[in-house]
PAPAFI-562612 format. One line per field, with one value per atom (N, C-alpha, C): x, y, z; atom name. Coordinates in Angstrom, 1 decimal. Layout:
BEGIN
xx	c(X  ...)
yy	c(Y  ...)
zz	c(Z  ...)
a	c(CA  ...)
REM end
This chain:
BEGIN
xx	c(60.7  60.5  61.3  62.5  63.3  62.6  62.0  61.3  60.1  59.4  58.2  58.6  59.7  60.2  60.6  61.3  61.7  60.5  59.5  58.3  57.6  57.5  56.9  57.7  59.0  59.8  59.6  59.5  59.2  57.9  56.8  55.5  55.5  56.1  56.1  56.9  57.9  58.7  57.9  57.1  56.2  55.1  54.6  53.5  54.1  55.3  55.9  56.2  56.6  56.9  55.6  54.6  53.3  52.7  52.8  52.3  53.0  54.4  55.1  54.8  54.5  54.1  52.8  51.9  50.6  50.7  51.7  51.9  52.1  51.3  51.4  52.4  53.2  54.2  53.7  53.6  53.1  54.3  54.3  55.4  54.8  54.1  53.3  53.7  53.6  53.8  52.5  52.2  50.9  51.1  50.5  50.4  49.0  49.0  47.7  47.5  46.3  46.1  45.4  45.4  44.7  45.5  45.3  45.9  45.0  45.7  45.0  45.5  44.8  45.3  45.6  46.7  47.1  47.6  46.9  47.1  46.7  47.6  47.3  48.0  48.6  49.3  48.6  48.6  48.0  49.1  48.9  49.9  49.4  50.3  50.0  49.8  49.2  49.1  50.5  50.7  52.1  52.3  53.5  53.9  54.4  53.8  54.1  54.4  55.2  55.4  54.9  54.2  53.8  54.4  55.1  55.9  55.5  55.6  55.5  56.8  56.7  57.9  58.0  56.9  56.7  55.4  55.0  53.7  52.5  52.5  51.3  51.6  52.9  53.3  53.5  52.9  53.1  53.8  54.7  55.4  55.0  54.8  54.5  55.7  56.2  57.4  57.1  57.7  57.5  58.4  58.4  59.2  60.7  61.2  62.6  63.0  62.0  62.2  62.3  62.2  62.2  60.8  60.8  59.5  58.8  57.6  56.9  55.8  55.4  54.4  54.5  54.1  54.0  52.8  52.1  50.9  50.8  50.1  49.8  48.4  48.5  47.3  46.8  45.6  45.2  44.7  44.8  44.5  42.9  42.6  41.2  41.1  40.0  39.9  38.8  38.9  37.9  37.5  36.3  35.8  36.6  37.1  37.9  39.2  40.3  41.5  41.3  42.1  42.1  42.6  41.9  42.3  43.5  43.5  44.6  45.1  46.3  46.8  46.1  45.7  45.0  45.0  44.8  44.6  43.2  42.5  41.1  41.1  40.4  40.3  38.8  38.6  37.2  37.2  36.3  36.1  34.9  35.2  34.1  34.2  33.3  33.4  34.7  35.6  36.8  38.0  37.8  38.8  38.9  40.1  40.4  41.2  40.8  41.5  41.9  43.2  43.6  43.0  42.3  41.6  42.1  42.4  42.8  43.9  44.7  45.7  45.6  45.5  45.3  46.3  46.9  47.9  47.2  47.5  46.8  47.1  46.1  46.2  46.0  45.9  45.7  44.3  43.7  42.4  42.5  43.8  44.0  44.6  44.1  44.6  44.9  45.2  45.5  44.5  44.0  43.1  43.7  43.6  44.1  43.0  43.4  42.3  41.9  40.7  40.2  40.9  41.3  41.9  40.8  41.1  40.1  39.3  40.1  39.4  38.4  38.8  37.9  36.7  36.9  35.7  34.8  35.3  34.5  33.7  34.4  33.7  32.7  32.9  32.0  30.7  30.6  29.4  28.4  28.9  28.0  27.9  28.8  28.9  29.1  28.4  28.5  29.7  30.6  31.8  31.5  32.4  32.3  33.7  33.7  35.0  35.6  36.9  37.7  38.8  39.0  40.1  41.2  42.4  43.6  44.3  44.5  45.3  46.7  47.4  48.8  49.6  50.9  51.7  52.6  52.9  53.8  55.2  56.0  57.3  58.3)
yy	c(26.9  25.7  25.6  26.2  26.2  27.0  28.2  29.0  28.3  27.5  26.8  25.7  25.1  24.1  24.7  25.8  26.6  27.0  27.5  28.0  26.8  25.6  24.4  24.0  24.0  23.6  24.6  25.8  26.9  26.7  26.4  26.2  24.9  23.9  22.6  22.8  23.6  23.9  24.6  25.6  26.4  25.5  24.6  23.7  22.8  22.3  21.4  22.1  23.4  24.2  24.5  24.8  25.1  23.9  22.7  21.5  21.2  21.3  21.0  22.0  23.3  24.3  23.9  23.3  22.9  21.6  20.8  19.5  19.8  19.1  19.3  18.4  19.0  18.2  18.1  16.9  16.7  16.5  17.1  16.9  17.3  16.4  16.7  15.8  16.3  15.6  15.5  14.4  14.3  13.3  13.6  12.6  12.0  10.7  10.0  9.2  9.5  8.9  7.6  6.9  5.6  4.8  3.5  2.6  2.8  2.6  2.8  1.9  1.8  1.0  2.0  1.7  2.4  1.3  1.3  0.2  -1.1  -2.1  -3.3  -3.5  -2.4  -2.4  -1.7  -2.4  -1.7  -1.0  0.2  1.0  1.3  1.3  1.7  3.2  3.7  5.1  5.6  6.9  7.5  8.6  9.1  10.2  9.8  10.3  9.9  11.2  10.9  11.9  11.3  12.1  11.7  12.6  12.0  12.8  12.3  13.2  12.8  12.2  11.0  10.4  10.8  10.9  11.3  12.0  12.3  13.0  12.3  10.9  10.1  9.2  9.1  8.2  8.9  8.4  8.9  7.9  8.4  7.5  7.9  6.9  7.1  6.7  7.6  7.4  7.4  6.5  6.4  7.4  7.4  8.4  8.4  7.2  7.1  7.6  8.1  8.6  7.5  6.3  5.2  5.0  4.8  4.5  3.2  3.3  2.1  1.6  2.5  2.1  3.2  2.7  3.5  3.2  4.2  3.9  4.9  4.5  5.4  6.0  7.3  8.1  8.8  9.4  10.2  11.6  12.6  13.9  14.1  14.9  15.2  16.8  17.4  18.8  19.2  20.3  20.9  22.2  22.7  24.0  25.1  24.9  26.0  25.3  26.1  25.6  25.1  24.1  23.6  24.7  25.0  26.0  25.4  24.2  23.5  22.3  21.9  20.6  19.5  18.5  17.5  16.1  15.1  13.7  13.3  12.8  12.4  10.9  10.3  8.9  8.5  7.3  6.7  5.8  5.9  5.0  4.1  2.9  1.8  1.1  1.5  0.9  1.4  0.4  0.8  0.7  0.6  0.5  1.8  2.3  3.6  3.3  3.9  3.8  5.2  5.4  6.7  6.9  8.0  8.2  9.3  10.5  11.7  12.4  13.2  14.0  15.4  16.4  17.8  18.7  19.6  20.6  22.0  22.7  24.0  24.9  25.7  26.6  26.0  24.7  24.1  23.5  23.7  23.1  21.7  21.3  19.9  19.1  17.9  17.0  15.6  14.7  13.3  12.3  11.5  10.5  9.1  8.3  6.9  6.0  4.9  4.0  3.1  2.7  1.8  0.4  -0.1  -1.4  -2.5  -3.7  -4.7  -4.9  -4.8  -5.0  -3.8  -2.6  -1.5  -1.6  -2.0  -2.2  -3.2  -4.3  -5.3  -4.8  -4.1  -3.5  -2.5  -1.7  -0.7  -1.2  -2.5  -3.1  -3.2  -3.3  -3.5  -2.3  -1.4  -0.3  1.0  2.0  3.4  4.0  4.6  5.2  6.6  6.9  8.2  8.9  10.1  10.8  11.3  11.1  11.5  12.3  13.6  14.4  14.6  14.4  14.6  15.8  16.9  18.0  17.7  18.2  17.9  19.2  19.2  20.4  20.2  21.3  21.3  21.0  20.3  20.0  21.0)
zz	c(-11.4  -10.7  -9.4  -9.4  -8.2  -7.1  -7.5  -6.6  -6.0  -6.8  -6.3  -5.2  -5.5  -4.6  -3.2  -3.3  -2.1  -1.3  -2.0  -1.4  -0.7  -1.4  -0.8  0.5  0.4  1.5  2.7  2.4  3.4  4.1  3.3  3.8  4.7  4.3  5.1  6.4  6.3  7.5  8.5  8.1  8.9  9.5  8.7  9.2  10.3  10.1  11.1  12.4  12.3  13.5  14.2  13.5  14.1  14.8  14.2  14.7  16.0  16.1  17.3  18.4  18.0  19.0  19.7  19.0  19.6  20.3  20.1  20.8  22.3  23.1  24.6  25.2  26.1  26.8  28.2  28.8  30.1  31.0  32.2  33.2  34.5  35.2  36.4  37.6  38.8  40.0  40.7  41.3  42.1  43.2  44.4  45.5  45.4  45.0  44.8  46.1  46.7  48.1  48.0  46.9  46.8  45.7  45.8  44.8  43.5  42.4  41.1  40.0  38.9  37.8  36.6  36.0  34.8  33.8  32.7  31.7  32.4  32.5  33.1  34.5  35.0  36.2  37.4  38.5  39.7  40.5  40.8  41.5  42.9  43.9  45.2  45.4  46.4  46.7  46.8  46.5  46.6  45.7  45.7  44.9  43.5  42.4  41.1  40.2  39.2  38.1  36.8  36.1  34.7  33.7  32.8  31.7  30.4  29.4  28.0  27.6  27.0  26.4  24.9  24.3  22.9  22.8  21.6  21.4  22.0  22.0  22.4  23.6  24.0  25.0  26.3  27.4  28.7  29.6  30.5  31.4  32.8  33.6  35.0  35.8  36.6  37.4  38.9  39.6  41.0  41.7  43.1  43.9  43.6  43.2  42.9  41.5  40.7  39.4  38.3  38.6  37.6  37.0  35.7  35.1  35.6  36.0  36.4  35.5  34.5  33.5  32.4  31.2  30.0  29.3  28.7  28.0  26.8  25.8  24.6  24.9  24.9  25.2  23.9  23.9  22.8  23.3  22.4  22.8  22.9  23.9  24.1  24.3  23.9  24.0  24.9  25.6  26.5  25.9  26.2  25.7  26.3  27.5  28.2  28.8  28.9  29.4  30.9  31.3  32.6  33.6  34.7  35.6  36.4  36.7  37.5  36.8  37.0  36.5  37.4  36.7  37.4  36.8  37.6  37.1  37.3  36.3  36.5  36.5  37.6  37.7  37.6  37.1  37.1  38.3  39.2  40.4  40.2  40.4  40.4  41.7  42.6  43.9  44.6  44.9  45.6  44.6  43.3  42.3  41.5  41.3  40.6  39.4  38.3  37.0  36.5  36.2  35.7  34.3  34.1  32.8  32.0  32.6  31.9  32.7  31.9  32.4  31.8  32.7  32.2  32.8  32.0  32.4  32.5  33.6  33.7  32.5  32.1  31.0  29.7  29.6  28.3  28.1  26.9  26.7  26.1  25.8  25.4  26.5  26.6  27.6  27.0  27.8  27.4  28.0  27.2  27.7  27.5  28.5  28.5  28.1  27.3  26.9  28.2  28.1  29.2  29.1  30.2  30.2  30.1  29.7  29.6  30.9  32.0  33.4  33.6  33.3  33.5  32.6  31.4  30.5  31.0  31.6  32.2  33.4  34.3  35.5  35.1  34.0  33.6  33.1  32.7  32.3  33.4  34.7  35.8  36.7  36.6  37.6  36.9  37.4  36.8  37.5  36.7  37.4  38.0  39.0  39.6  39.3  38.8  38.6  39.9  40.0  41.1  40.6  41.1  40.6  41.6  41.2  42.1  41.5  42.2  41.7  41.6  40.6  40.4  40.3  40.3  40.2  39.0  38.3  37.2  37.8  37.1  37.6  37.1)
a	c(N  CA  C  N  CA  C  N  CA  C  N  CA  C  N  CA  C  N  CA  C  N  CA  C  N  CA  C  N  CA  C  N  CA  C  N  CA  C  N  CA  C  N  CA  C  N  CA  C  N  CA  C  N  CA  C  N  CA  C  N  CA  C  N  CA  C  N  CA  C  N  CA  C  N  CA  C  N  CA  C  N  CA  C  N  CA  C  N  CA  C  N  CA  C  N  CA  C  N  CA  C  N  CA  C  N  CA  C  N  CA  C  N  CA  C  N  CA  C  N  CA  C  N  CA  C  N  CA  C  N  CA  C  N  CA  C  N  CA  C  N  CA  C  N  CA  C  N  CA  C  N  CA  C  N  CA  C  N  CA  C  N  CA  C  N  CA  C  N  CA  C  N  CA  C  N  CA  C  N  CA  C  N  CA  C  N  CA  C  N  CA  C  N  CA  C  N  CA  C  N  CA  C  N  CA  C  N  CA  C  N  CA  C  N  CA  C  N  CA  C  N  CA  C  N  CA  C  N  CA  C  N  CA  C  N  CA  C  N  CA  C  N  CA  C  N  CA  C  N  CA  C  N  CA  C  N  CA  C  N  CA  C  N  CA  C  N  CA  C  N  CA  C  N  CA  C  N  CA  C  N  CA  C  N  CA  C  N  CA  C  N  CA  C  N  CA  C  N  CA  C  N  CA  C  N  CA  C  N  CA  C  N  CA  C  N  CA  C  N  CA  C  N  CA  C  N  CA  C  N  CA  C  N  CA  C  N  CA  C  N  CA  C  N  CA  C  N  CA  C  N  CA  C  N  CA  C  N  CA  C  N  CA  C  N  CA  C  N  CA  C  N  CA  C  N  CA  C  N  CA  C  N  CA  C  N  CA  C  N  CA  C  N  CA  C  N  CA  C  N  CA  C  N  CA  C  N  CA  C  N  CA  C  N  CA  C  N  CA  C  N  CA  C  N  CA  C  N  CA  C  N  CA  C  N  CA  C  N  CA  C  N  CA  C  N  CA  C  N  CA  C  N  CA  C  N  CA  C  N  CA  C  N  CA  C  N  CA  C  N  CA  C  N  CA  C  N  CA  C)
REM end
């Protein structure tokens, strides 16, 4: 019985270690040339850092390094790894909404939920994807 418990603990430990090895950590810098919306906040154009706070929470930091917004994202998968780190925006007319964050070399990215305002605009307007390249920090 003792051997079975030790085996079970060992297997669970390996599973936890493997799970954390696959968890993606985001830490990107980007110069965004237009104002955009993240969650319910409108951000001006400028230099931003996006970091993982936890497995599902992303923090957006301004040039001074202080967090300006936080949001819960969910993982998305791509058939092939991203060639470059990038931020993907959905553009509706002259309004931009941060939609996805990808880190180079990873086939897993982070997708942000649509804000109520974006969902409303999307009813009348077809979005255009805009990609801003980012650098690893």
